[in-house]
TIRO-2110 file (N, C-alpha, C; in Angstrom, 1 decimal):
// TIRO-2110
95.0, 124.2, 52.4, N, 1, A
96.4, 124.0, 52.1, CA, 1, A
97.2, 125.1, 52.7, C, 1, A
98.3, 124.7, 53.4, N, 2, A
99.1, 125.8, 54.0, CA, 2, A
100.0, 126.4, 52.9, C, 2, A
100.5, 127.6, 53.3, N, 3, A
101.3, 128.4, 52.4, CA, 3, A
102.6, 127.7, 51.9, C, 3, A
103.3, 127.0, 52.8, N, 4, A
104.5, 126.3, 52.4, CA, 4, A
104.2, 125.2, 51.4, C, 4, A
103.2, 124.4, 51.6, N, 5, A
102.8, 123.3, 50.7, CA, 5, A
102.4, 123.9, 49.4, C, 5, A
101.7, 125.0, 49.4, N, 6, A
101.3, 125.6, 48.1, CA, 6, A
102.5, 126.1, 47.3, C, 6, A
103.5, 126.7, 48.0, N, 7, A
104.7, 127.2, 47.3, CA, 7, A
105.5, 126.1, 46.8, C, 7, A
105.6, 125.0, 47.6, N, 8, A
106.4, 123.8, 47.1, CA, 8, A
105.7, 123.2, 45.9, C, 8, A
104.4, 123.1, 45.9, N, 9, A
103.7, 122.5, 44.8, CA, 9, A
103.8, 123.3, 43.5, C, 9, A
103.7, 124.6, 43.7, N, 10, A
103.9, 125.5, 42.5, CA, 10, A
105.3, 125.5, 42.0, C, 10, A
106.3, 125.4, 42.8, N, 11, A
107.7, 125.3, 42.4, CA, 11, A
107.9, 124.0, 41.6, C, 11, A
107.4, 122.9, 42.1, N, 12, A
107.5, 121.6, 41.4, CA, 12, A
106.9, 121.7, 40.0, C, 12, A
105.7, 122.2, 39.9, N, 13, A
105.0, 122.3, 38.6, CA, 13, A
105.8, 123.2, 37.7, C, 13, A
106.3, 124.4, 38.1, N, 14, A
107.1, 125.2, 37.3, CA, 14, A
108.4, 124.6, 36.8, C, 14, A
109.0, 123.8, 37.7, N, 15, A
110.2, 123.1, 37.3, CA, 15, A
109.9, 122.1, 36.2, C, 15, A
108.8, 121.4, 36.3, N, 16, A
108.4, 120.5, 35.3, CA, 16, A
108.1, 121.2, 33.9, C, 16, A
107.4, 122.3, 34.0, N, 17, A
107.1, 123.0, 32.8, CA, 17, A
108.3, 123.6, 32.1, C, 17, A
109.3, 123.9, 32.8, N, 18, A
110.5, 124.5, 32.2, CA, 18, A
111.3, 123.4, 31.4, C, 18, A
111.0, 122.2, 31.6, N, 19, A
111.7, 121.1, 30.8, CA, 19, A
111.2, 121.0, 29.4, C, 19, A
110.1, 121.6, 29.1, N, 20, A
109.5, 121.6, 27.8, CA, 20, A
109.3, 123.0, 27.2, C, 20, A
110.4, 123.6, 26.8, N, 21, A
110.2, 125.0, 26.3, CA, 21, A
109.4, 125.1, 25.1, C, 21, A
108.6, 126.1, 24.9, N, 22, A
107.8, 126.3, 23.8, CA, 22, A
108.4, 127.5, 23.0, C, 22, A
108.8, 127.2, 21.7, N, 23, A
109.4, 128.4, 21.0, CA, 23, A
108.2, 129.3, 20.6, C, 23, A
108.6, 130.6, 20.7, N, 24, A
107.6, 131.6, 20.5, CA, 24, A
108.2, 132.7, 19.6, C, 24, A
107.5, 133.0, 18.5, N, 25, A
108.0, 134.1, 17.6, CA, 25, A
106.9, 135.1, 17.4, C, 25, A
107.3, 136.4, 17.5, N, 26, A
106.4, 137.4, 17.3, CA, 26, A
106.8, 138.2, 16.1, C, 26, A
105.8, 138.4, 15.2, N, 27, A
106.1, 139.2, 14.0, CA, 27, A
105.2, 140.4, 13.9, C, 27, A
105.7, 141.5, 13.8, N, 28, A
104.9, 142.7, 13.6, CA, 28, A
104.3, 142.7, 12.3, C, 28, A
103.9, 143.8, 11.8, N, 29, A
103.3, 143.9, 10.4, CA, 29, A
104.2, 143.2, 9.4, C, 29, A
103.6, 142.4, 8.6, N, 30, A
104.3, 141.8, 7.5, CA, 30, A
103.4, 141.4, 6.3, C, 30, A
104.0, 141.0, 5.2, N, 31, A
103.2, 140.6, 4.1, CA, 31, A
103.7, 139.3, 3.5, C, 31, A
102.8, 138.5, 3.0, N, 32, A
103.1, 137.3, 2.2, CA, 32, A
102.7, 137.6, 0.8, C, 32, A
103.5, 137.3, -0.2, N, 33, A
103.1, 137.6, -1.6, CA, 33, A
103.0, 136.3, -2.4, C, 33, A
102.2, 136.3, -3.4, N, 34, A
102.2, 135.3, -4.4, CA, 34, A
103.3, 135.6, -5.4, C, 34, A
103.7, 134.6, -6.2, N, 35, A
104.8, 134.8, -7.1, CA, 35, A
104.4, 135.9, -8.1, C, 35, A
103.1, 135.9, -8.5, N, 36, A
102.6, 136.9, -9.5, CA, 36, A
102.7, 138.3, -8.9, C, 36, A
102.3, 138.5, -7.7, N, 37, A
102.3, 139.8, -7.1, CA, 37, A
103.8, 140.2, -6.8, C, 37, A
104.6, 139.3, -6.4, N, 38, A
106.0, 139.6, -6.2, CA, 38, A
106.7, 140.1, -7.4, C, 38, A
106.4, 139.5, -8.6, N, 39, A
107.0, 139.9, -9.8, CA, 39, A
106.5, 141.3, -10.3, C, 39, A
105.3, 141.6, -9.9, N, 40, A
104.7, 142.9, -10.2, CA, 40, A
105.5, 144.0, -9.4, C, 40, A
105.8, 143.7, -8.2, N, 41, A
106.4, 144.7, -7.3, CA, 41, A
107.9, 144.8, -7.4, C, 41, A
108.5, 143.6, -7.7, N, 42, A
110.0, 143.5, -7.8, CA, 42, A
110.4, 142.8, -9.1, C, 42, A
110.1, 143.4, -10.2, N, 43, A
110.3, 142.6, -11.5, CA, 43, A
111.8, 142.3, -11.7, C, 43, A
112.0, 141.0, -11.9, N, 44, A
113.4, 140.5, -12.3, CA, 44, A
114.3, 140.5, -11.1, C, 44, A
113.9, 140.7, -9.9, N, 45, A
114.7, 140.6, -8.7, CA, 45, A
114.4, 139.4, -7.8, C, 45, A
115.3, 138.6, -7.5, N, 46, A
115.0, 137.5, -6.6, CA, 46, A
114.8, 137.9, -5.2, C, 46, A
114.1, 137.1, -4.4, N, 47, A
114.0, 137.5, -3.0, CA, 47, A
115.3, 137.3, -2.3, C, 47, A
115.7, 138.3, -1.4, N, 48, A
116.9, 138.2, -0.7, CA, 48, A
116.5, 137.9, 0.8, C, 48, A
117.0, 136.8, 1.3, N, 49, A
116.8, 136.4, 2.6, CA, 49, A
117.6, 137.2, 3.6, C, 49, A
116.9, 137.8, 4.6, N, 50, A
117.5, 138.6, 5.6, CA, 50, A
117.8, 137.8, 6.9, C, 50, A
116.7, 137.1, 7.3, N, 51, A
116.9, 136.3, 8.6, CA, 51, A
115.9, 135.2, 8.6, C, 51, A
116.4, 134.0, 9.1, N, 52, A
115.5, 132.8, 9.2, CA, 52, A
114.5, 133.1, 10.4, C, 52, A
113.3, 132.5, 10.2, N, 53, A
112.3, 132.6, 11.3, CA, 53, A
112.3, 131.3, 12.0, C, 53, A
111.6, 131.2, 13.1, N, 54, A
111.5, 130.0, 13.9, CA, 54, A
110.9, 128.9, 13.2, C, 54, A
109.9, 129.2, 12.3, N, 55, A
109.2, 128.1, 11.5, CA, 55, A
110.2, 127.6, 10.5, C, 55, A
110.4, 126.3, 10.4, N, 56, A
111.3, 125.8, 9.4, CA, 56, A
111.0, 126.2, 8.0, C, 56, A
112.0, 126.7, 7.2, N, 57, A
111.8, 127.1, 5.9, CA, 57, A
111.2, 128.5, 5.7, C, 57, A
110.9, 129.2, 6.8, N, 58, A
110.3, 130.5, 6.7, CA, 58, A
111.4, 131.5, 7.0, C, 58, A
111.3, 132.7, 6.3, N, 59, A
112.3, 133.7, 6.5, CA, 59, A
111.8, 135.1, 6.3, C, 59, A
112.4, 136.1, 6.9, N, 60, A
112.2, 137.5, 6.6, CA, 60, A
113.0, 137.9, 5.5, C, 60, A
112.5, 138.6, 4.5, N, 61, A
113.2, 139.0, 3.3, CA, 61, A
113.8, 140.4, 3.5, C, 61, A
114.8, 140.8, 2.7, N, 62, A
115.3, 142.1, 2.7, CA, 62, A
114.2, 143.1, 2.2, C, 62, A
113.4, 142.6, 1.3, N, 63, A
112.4, 143.5, 0.6, CA, 63, A
111.3, 143.9, 1.6, C, 63, A
110.9, 145.2, 1.5, N, 64, A
109.8, 145.8, 2.2, CA, 64, A
108.9, 146.5, 1.2, C, 64, A
107.7, 146.8, 1.7, N, 65, A
106.7, 147.5, 0.9, CA, 65, A
106.1, 148.6, 1.7, C, 65, A
105.5, 149.6, 1.1, N, 66, A
104.7, 150.6, 1.8, CA, 66, A
103.2, 150.3, 1.4, C, 66, A
102.4, 150.1, 2.4, N, 67, A
101.0, 149.9, 2.2, CA, 67, A
100.3, 151.2, 2.3, C, 67, A
99.4, 151.5, 1.4, N, 68, A
98.6, 152.7, 1.3, CA, 68, A
97.2, 152.4, 1.4, C, 68, A
96.5, 153.1, 2.4, N, 69, A
95.0, 152.9, 2.5, CA, 69, A
94.4, 154.2, 2.8, C, 69, A
93.1, 154.1, 3.1, N, 70, A
92.3, 155.4, 3.3, CA, 70, A
92.7, 156.1, 4.6, C, 70, A
93.4, 155.5, 5.5, N, 71, A
93.8, 156.2, 6.7, CA, 71, A
95.3, 156.5, 6.7, C, 71, A
96.0, 156.3, 5.6, N, 72, A
97.4, 156.7, 5.5, CA, 72, A
98.3, 155.5, 5.0, C, 72, A
99.5, 155.6, 5.5, N, 73, A
100.5, 154.6, 5.0, CA, 73, A
101.2, 153.9, 6.1, C, 73, A
101.6, 152.6, 5.8, N, 74, A
102.4, 151.8, 6.7, CA, 74, A
103.7, 151.6, 5.9, C, 74, A
104.8, 152.2, 6.3, N, 75, A
106.0, 152.0, 5.6, CA, 75, A
106.9, 150.9, 6.2, C, 75, A
107.7, 150.4, 5.3, N, 76, A
108.7, 149.3, 5.7, CA, 76, A
108.0, 148.1, 6.2, C, 76, A
107.0, 147.6, 5.5, N, 77, A
106.3, 146.4, 5.9, CA, 77, A
107.1, 145.2, 5.3, C, 77, A
107.6, 144.3, 6.1, N, 78, A
108.6, 143.3, 5.7, CA, 78, A
107.9, 142.2, 5.0, C, 78, A
108.5, 141.7, 3.9, N, 79, A
108.1, 140.6, 3.2, CA, 79, A
108.6, 139.3, 3.9, C, 79, A
107.7, 138.3, 4.1, N, 80, A
108.1, 137.0, 4.6, CA, 80, A
108.0, 136.0, 3.5, C, 80, A
109.0, 135.1, 3.5, N, 81, A
109.1, 134.1, 2.4, CA, 81, A
109.0, 132.7, 3.0, C, 81, A
108.8, 131.8, 2.2, N, 82, A
108.8, 131.8, 0.7, CA, 82, A
107.5, 132.3, 0.2, C, 82, A
107.4, 132.5, -1.1, N, 83, A
106.2, 133.0, -1.8, CA, 83, A
105.0, 132.0, -1.5, C, 83, A
103.8, 132.6, -1.5, N, 84, A
102.6, 131.8, -1.2, CA, 84, A
101.7, 131.7, -2.4, C, 84, A
100.7, 130.9, -2.3, N, 85, A
99.7, 130.8, -3.4, CA, 85, A
98.9, 132.0, -3.6, C, 85, A
98.6, 132.7, -2.4, N, 86, A
97.9, 134.0, -2.4, CA, 86, A
98.6, 135.0, -1.6, C, 86, A
98.4, 136.3, -1.9, N, 87, A
99.0, 137.3, -1.1, CA, 87, A
98.2, 137.6, 0.1, C, 87, A
98.8, 138.1, 1.2, N, 88, A
98.2, 138.3, 2.4, CA, 88, A
98.9, 139.3, 3.3, C, 88, A
98.2, 140.3, 3.9, N, 89, A
98.9, 141.2, 4.8, CA, 89, A
98.5, 140.9, 6.2, C, 89, A
99.4, 140.9, 7.1, N, 90, A
99.1, 140.6, 8.5, CA, 90, A
99.7, 141.7, 9.4, C, 90, A
END
C-alpha cells in the first residue's frame, strides 16, 4: 500500500470515528457512602451537590472526608452521590 493511499484511508476512518464521540469522565480519589455511614459522618446534614457528573443522576458533593490508614492520610476525598447500598472507596 502506498503512503498516500494509507494516509487517505486513515483520514477517512478518523473522520468517521469523530462522528460518534464517546463521553469520558475521570474521577480521582472519591468515596461512595451508604445512608447509614453518611449519617454517622455528617449527622443531620443533607448532601450538598457541588457538580453534576457525566453519568445521569450522579454528582460530586460538597462534602469531603479524610481517609486514614497505616501509610498515612488522604485528605479532601470527595463524596460522590447519590448514596449507595454499601460504602466504597475508589
